[in-house]
C-alpha positions as CSV (number, residue, x, y, z in Angstrom):
1,M,0.0,-0.1,-0.1
2,K,1.3,3.5,-0.9
3,N,2.5,5.6,2.0
4,D,3.1,9.1,2.0
5,N,5.0,9.0,5.5
6,N,1.8,10.4,6.9
7,F,0.2,7.1,7.4
8,F,0.4,5.8,10.8
9,W,0.8,2.1,11.7
10,G,1.2,0.9,15.1
11,A,-0.9,-0.7,18.2
12,A,-2.8,0.5,21.0
13,T,-3.1,0.1,24.8
14,S,-5.2,1.4,27.7
15,A,-3.7,2.4,31.0
16,Y,-5.7,0.3,33.6
17,Q,-5.3,-2.9,31.1
18,V,-1.4,-2.6,31.1
19,E,0.2,-0.1,33.6
20,G,-0.5,-2.0,36.9
21,G,-0.8,-0.5,40.4
22,I,-3.9,1.6,40.0
23,K,-6.8,1.9,42.2
24,N,-10.0,3.2,40.4
25,D,-13.7,2.4,40.2
26,W,-13.1,-0.9,38.5
27,S,-10.7,-2.1,41.3
28,A,-13.2,-0.8,44.0
29,A,-16.0,-3.0,42.3
30,G,-13.8,-6.2,42.2
31,F,-12.1,-6.0,38.8
32,D,-8.8,-5.5,40.2
33,A,-6.1,-5.6,37.5
34,G,-3.2,-5.7,40.1
35,E,0.0,-5.3,38.4
36,A,-1.5,-5.8,35.1
37,S,1.3,-6.1,32.4
38,D,3.6,-3.8,34.5
39,H,3.7,-1.4,31.7
40,H,4.0,1.5,34.1
41,N,7.6,0.4,34.9
42,R,8.5,-1.6,31.5
43,F,7.1,1.1,29.2
44,K,10.6,1.7,27.7
45,E,11.0,-1.9,26.8
46,D,7.6,-2.1,25.3
47,F,8.2,0.9,23.1
48,D,11.6,-0.4,22.0
49,L,9.8,-3.5,20.9
50,A,7.4,-1.6,19.1
51,K,10.0,0.6,17.1
52,K,11.6,-2.9,16.2
53,L,8.1,-4.0,14.7
54,G,8.1,-1.1,12.6
55,H,5.6,1.1,14.3
56,N,5.4,4.8,13.8
57,A,2.5,5.6,16.0
58,H,1.0,4.1,19.5
59,R,-2.2,4.7,21.1
60,L,-2.4,4.8,24.9
61,S,-4.5,6.4,27.7
62,I,-3.8,8.5,30.8
63,E,-5.2,7.0,34.0
64,W,-7.4,9.9,35.3
65,A,-7.2,7.9,38.7
66,R,-3.4,8.3,38.7
67,V,-3.2,11.9,38.0
68,E,-6.1,13.3,40.2
69,P,-6.5,10.4,43.0
70,E,-8.4,13.0,45.0
71,E,-10.9,15.3,44.0
72,G,-9.0,18.5,42.9
73,K,-5.7,17.3,43.9
74,F,-3.2,16.6,41.1
75,D,-0.5,14.4,41.4
76,I,2.5,16.2,39.7
77,K,4.7,13.0,40.0
78,E,2.4,11.1,37.9
79,I,2.1,13.8,35.4
80,E,5.9,14.0,35.3
81,H,5.8,10.1,34.6
82,Y,3.5,10.4,31.6
83,K,5.8,13.2,30.4
84,K,8.6,10.5,30.3
85,V,6.3,8.2,28.5
86,F,5.7,10.7,25.9
87,A,9.2,11.4,25.5
88,S,10.1,7.6,25.2
89,L,7.6,7.3,22.3
90,R,9.2,10.2,20.6
91,E,12.7,8.7,21.1
92,N,11.5,5.8,19.4
93,G,9.8,7.5,16.4
94,L,6.3,6.7,17.6
95,E,3.6,9.4,17.3
96,P,1.4,9.5,20.5
97,F,-2.3,9.2,20.1
98,V,-3.5,10.1,23.7
99,T,-6.9,9.0,25.2
100,L,-8.1,11.0,28.1
101,W,-10.7,8.5,29.2
102,H,-10.8,4.7,28.7
103,F,-13.6,3.4,30.7
104,T,-12.2,4.0,34.1
105,N,-12.9,6.8,36.8
106,P,-11.2,7.8,40.0
107,I,-13.3,6.5,42.8
108,W,-14.4,10.0,44.0
109,F,-15.7,10.6,40.7
110,S,-17.6,7.4,40.7
111,K,-19.1,8.2,44.3
112,L,-20.4,11.5,42.8
113,G,-22.4,9.4,40.1
114,G,-19.9,9.4,37.2
115,F,-21.0,10.4,34.0
116,E,-24.6,9.6,34.9
117,N,-24.8,13.0,36.8
118,K,-24.5,16.1,34.4
119,E,-23.0,18.2,37.1
120,N,-19.9,16.1,37.2
121,L,-18.8,17.3,33.7
122,K,-17.2,20.2,35.4
123,Y,-14.6,17.7,36.8
124,F,-13.9,16.1,33.5
125,E,-13.7,19.9,32.0
126,R,-11.1,20.4,34.8
127,Y,-9.3,17.4,34.0
128,S,-8.9,17.9,30.4
129,E,-7.7,21.5,31.1
130,V,-4.8,20.5,33.3
131,L,-3.7,17.5,31.0
132,S,-3.8,19.8,27.8
133,R,-1.8,22.3,29.6
134,S,0.6,19.7,30.7
135,F,1.2,18.1,27.6
136,P,1.3,20.7,24.8
137,E,3.6,18.6,22.7
138,I,0.8,16.2,22.1
139,K,-0.9,16.7,18.6
140,Y,-3.5,14.0,18.5
141,W,-6.1,13.5,21.3
142,V,-8.8,10.7,21.9
143,T,-11.2,12.4,24.4
144,I,-13.6,9.4,25.0
145,N,-13.0,5.7,24.1
146,E,-16.1,3.7,23.0
147,P,-19.1,5.8,24.7
148,M,-21.9,3.4,23.6
149,I,-19.9,0.3,24.7
150,Y,-19.3,1.8,28.0
151,A,-22.9,2.8,28.5
152,M,-24.4,-0.3,27.4
153,N,-22.2,-2.3,29.8
154,A,-22.2,-0.1,32.8
155,Y,-25.8,1.3,32.6
156,L,-27.9,-1.1,30.7
157,R,-26.5,-4.7,31.2
158,G,-25.1,-4.1,34.7
159,L,-21.9,-5.7,33.9
160,W,-19.3,-2.8,34.3
161,P,-18.9,-0.2,37.3
162,P,-21.3,1.1,38.4
163,Q,-23.2,-2.1,37.5
164,K,-26.4,-0.5,37.0
165,R,-29.5,-1.7,35.0
166,S,-31.3,1.6,33.9
167,F,-32.4,2.7,30.5
168,L,-32.7,6.3,31.7
169,G,-29.0,5.9,33.2
170,Y,-28.0,4.5,29.8
171,L,-29.5,7.6,27.8
172,G,-28.0,9.9,30.4
173,A,-24.6,8.4,30.2
174,I,-24.5,8.7,26.4
175,R,-25.7,12.2,26.6
176,N,-23.2,13.4,29.1
177,L,-20.4,11.6,27.5
178,A,-21.0,13.6,24.4
179,K,-21.2,16.8,26.2
180,A,-17.9,15.9,27.8
181,H,-16.2,15.4,24.5
182,K,-17.4,18.7,23.5
183,L,-16.0,20.4,26.4
184,A,-12.8,18.4,26.0
185,Y,-12.6,19.5,22.4
186,K,-12.8,23.0,23.2
187,I,-10.3,23.2,26.0
188,I,-7.6,21.1,24.1
189,H,-8.0,23.3,21.0
190,S,-7.6,26.5,23.3
191,N,-4.3,25.3,24.8
192,I,-2.9,23.4,21.8
193,S,-3.3,25.2,18.5
194,S,-2.3,22.3,16.4
195,A,-4.1,19.8,18.3
196,Q,-6.4,17.0,16.3
197,V,-9.2,16.1,18.7
198,G,-11.5,13.0,18.1
199,V,-13.4,10.1,19.8
200,A,-12.6,6.5,19.4
201,K,-15.9,5.0,18.5
202,N,-16.8,1.3,18.2
203,N,-19.0,0.9,15.0
204,T,-20.5,-2.4,14.1
205,Y,-21.2,-3.7,10.5
206,F,-25.0,-4.4,10.8
207,E,-26.2,-6.7,7.8
208,A,-29.7,-7.5,7.0
209,A,-30.2,-11.3,6.4
210,G,-31.9,-12.0,3.1
211,Y,-34.3,-9.5,1.3
212,N,-36.8,-9.2,4.0
213,P,-37.7,-5.5,4.4
214,W,-38.2,-5.8,8.2
215,N,-34.6,-6.7,8.5
216,F,-33.6,-4.0,6.4
217,L,-35.8,-1.7,8.4
218,L,-34.2,-3.0,11.7
219,K,-30.6,-2.7,10.3
220,W,-31.2,0.9,9.5
221,G,-32.5,1.5,13.0
222,A,-29.5,-0.3,14.5
223,D,-27.0,1.4,12.3
224,W,-28.6,4.9,13.1
225,W,-28.7,4.2,16.9
226,W,-25.6,2.5,17.4
227,N,-23.0,3.7,14.7
228,K,-24.3,7.3,14.0
229,R,-26.1,8.8,16.9
230,F,-23.2,9.7,19.0
231,L,-21.0,10.8,16.0
232,N,-23.9,12.9,14.7
233,K,-24.1,14.7,18.3
234,I,-20.6,15.9,18.0
235,R,-20.1,16.0,14.3
236,N,-18.9,19.8,14.6
237,Y,-16.6,19.0,17.3
238,Q,-14.1,16.5,15.8
239,D,-11.1,16.8,13.6
240,F,-10.9,13.3,12.9
241,V,-13.0,10.1,13.4
242,G,-11.4,7.4,15.6
243,F,-12.9,4.0,14.7
244,N,-12.7,0.8,16.8
245,Y,-13.7,-2.3,14.7
246,Y,-14.5,-5.7,16.1
247,F,-18.1,-6.9,15.2
248,H,-20.3,-7.9,12.4
249,N,-24.0,-8.4,13.3
250,R,-26.3,-10.2,10.9
251,I,-30.0,-9.2,11.7
252,K,-32.9,-11.6,11.2
253,G,-36.2,-10.4,12.3
254,F,-35.9,-9.3,16.0
255,K,-32.9,-11.8,16.3
256,F,-29.6,-9.9,16.2
257,N,-26.1,-11.5,15.8
258,Q,-27.4,-14.2,13.4
259,N,-23.9,-14.7,12.2
260,E,-22.6,-17.8,10.4
261,N,-19.4,-17.8,12.7
262,R,-17.2,-19.9,10.5
263,N,-14.3,-18.1,11.8
264,V,-14.1,-16.7,15.6
265,S,-11.7,-15.4,18.1
266,D,-11.0,-17.1,21.4
267,L,-14.1,-14.9,22.6
268,G,-16.3,-16.4,20.0
269,W,-16.4,-12.9,18.1
270,E,-17.0,-13.5,14.5
271,I,-13.8,-12.3,12.3
272,Y,-15.4,-10.5,9.4
273,P,-12.7,-8.4,7.6
274,E,-15.0,-7.1,4.8
275,G,-17.0,-5.3,7.6
276,L,-14.2,-3.0,8.0
277,C,-14.4,-1.8,4.6
278,R,-18.2,-1.4,4.7
279,V,-18.0,0.6,7.8
280,L,-15.3,2.8,6.9
281,K,-17.2,3.7,3.5
282,D,-20.2,4.7,5.7
283,L,-17.9,7.1,7.9
284,R,-17.2,9.1,4.6
285,K,-20.1,11.1,5.5
286,Y,-18.5,13.2,8.3
287,N,-15.8,14.5,5.8
288,K,-13.1,14.0,8.3
289,P,-9.8,11.8,8.3
290,I,-10.4,8.4,9.9
291,Y,-7.9,6.5,12.1
292,I,-8.4,3.0,12.9
293,T,-7.8,3.2,16.5
294,E,-8.4,-0.4,17.5
295,N,-8.8,-3.3,15.5
296,G,-7.8,-7.0,17.0
297,L,-8.7,-10.5,18.3
298,A,-8.2,-12.7,21.2
299,D,-6.0,-15.5,20.0
300,A,-3.9,-17.1,22.6
301,K,-2.2,-19.6,20.2
302,D,-1.7,-17.2,17.7
303,E,-3.0,-19.1,15.1
304,K,-5.4,-16.7,13.5
305,R,-3.9,-13.3,14.1
306,A,-1.6,-13.1,10.9
307,Q,-4.6,-13.8,8.6
308,F,-6.6,-11.5,10.5
309,I,-4.2,-8.7,10.0
310,K,-3.7,-9.4,6.4
311,E,-7.4,-9.4,5.5
312,H,-8.3,-6.4,7.5
313,V,-5.5,-4.4,6.3
314,A,-6.6,-5.5,2.8
315,W,-10.2,-4.4,3.1
316,M,-8.7,-1.2,4.7
317,K,-6.7,-0.6,1.4
318,K,-9.9,-1.2,-0.6
319,A,-11.8,1.6,1.3
320,K,-8.8,3.9,1.0
321,D,-8.5,3.0,-2.9
322,E,-12.3,4.1,-3.2
323,G,-11.7,7.3,-1.8
324,V,-12.0,7.1,2.0
325,D,-9.4,9.0,3.9
326,V,-8.0,6.6,6.2
327,R,-4.7,7.8,7.5
328,G,-3.8,5.2,10.4
329,Y,-4.2,1.5,11.3
330,L,-3.5,0.8,15.3
331,H,-3.7,-2.9,16.1
332,W,-5.2,-4.1,19.6
333,S,-3.2,-4.5,21.3
334,L,0.7,-4.1,21.6
335,I,0.9,-6.3,24.5
336,D,-1.3,-8.8,26.3
337,N,-3.6,-7.0,28.9
338,F,-6.4,-7.4,31.4
339,E,-9.7,-7.6,29.4
340,W,-12.1,-5.8,31.7
341,D,-14.7,-8.0,33.1
342,K,-13.1,-11.1,31.4
343,G,-9.8,-10.7,33.2
344,F,-6.5,-12.1,32.0
345,G,-7.8,-14.9,29.9
346,P,-8.0,-13.4,26.6
347,R,-4.7,-12.7,24.8
348,F,-5.0,-9.8,22.3
349,G,-1.2,-8.8,22.4
350,L,1.1,-8.6,19.5
351,I,3.7,-9.4,22.3
352,E,2.9,-11.9,24.7
353,V,3.2,-11.4,28.6
354,D,4.1,-14.1,31.0
355,Y,2.1,-12.5,33.9
356,K,4.2,-14.6,36.5
357,T,7.6,-13.2,35.3
358,M,6.4,-10.1,33.0
359,E,8.8,-11.5,30.4
360,R,7.9,-10.0,26.8
361,K,7.8,-12.5,23.8
362,V,7.0,-11.3,20.4
363,R,4.3,-13.5,18.7
364,R,5.2,-15.0,15.2
365,S,2.3,-13.2,13.6
366,V,4.1,-9.8,14.3
367,V,6.5,-11.0,11.3
368,V,3.4,-10.5,9.1
369,Y,2.5,-7.1,10.4
370,R,5.9,-5.7,10.3
371,D,6.2,-6.9,6.6
372,I,2.9,-5.2,5.6
373,I,4.3,-1.9,7.2
374,E,7.6,-2.0,5.6
375,S,6.1,-2.7,2.2
376,G,3.6,0.3,2.6
377,I,6.3,2.7,3.7
378,R,8.6,1.5,0.8
379,N,6.0,1.5,-1.9
């Protein structure tokens, strides 16, 4: 794939899933990541490996509970730590894509009602102000990660903190996360003139089974509600669209997820590369650059990852060749991590982590990704 040196290839992580030593609303609710992958201490080693794998970008998040463990009291030591993290990325030729919020909250914020309470947006506004002033060298900012996924699991299914089952709470969280993004967007731009700000939005490829008009109507409704509604709310407050792709959902009557599942990940998620292209083409309507901020699979034996990457990059290339302004592909994830309510079982990393010794081991499939990157940069 042709590369004008402005295309970003790399991988992604999030703070709570890899850093270790964090106390937040997740640990308080019993989802304790413990030392996770010890990335907080081993980030230089991990970024050195990323450089050797040919990456020129890396997406990561800042842990709000680290930098503001008590309301209004920012930890200068932790802010300085993240400065060292960003400096290490630069030293390794990796462009940072920095996420402000990736599912986790300080305990004090959670006790005040989290994002369900619109009065709490002032705290996220202040957090955005402090961080954008602290890191003026960062160009690419992701304000919110997967707002629809979070609202569904935290306020509808009751799986994630605060583990509620409230449709009104679900709607309120979505609405307030959109407002939080707008506030952060304005603040970051006021502090960093060159900033590029967006969200990381998980969009699904919805497909109607057969030619039943009802299936097409349900597909349209699902696509509008899940894929478009949040992005429509913030369409005038984003410089790029961050796109996380994992799911294909075949609709038949009132039954969703009627997939054939011929090829699935360790989590049973269908592997459907064509959906990446289809959703990318649908995102053209926003007339913004698109970065694939997450795309990956749980594959502990590393049997499917190489083909997964090949096929998804090929479908990305097809979308790009058809005029979609795709400017980056960040695989999930760089290293094995704590996978939220599923714990340490799923293995998403390009790099395997032995959780007993914290030893890193590059998986075989990485060679394929590195070859794709090198080919793209050369041609």
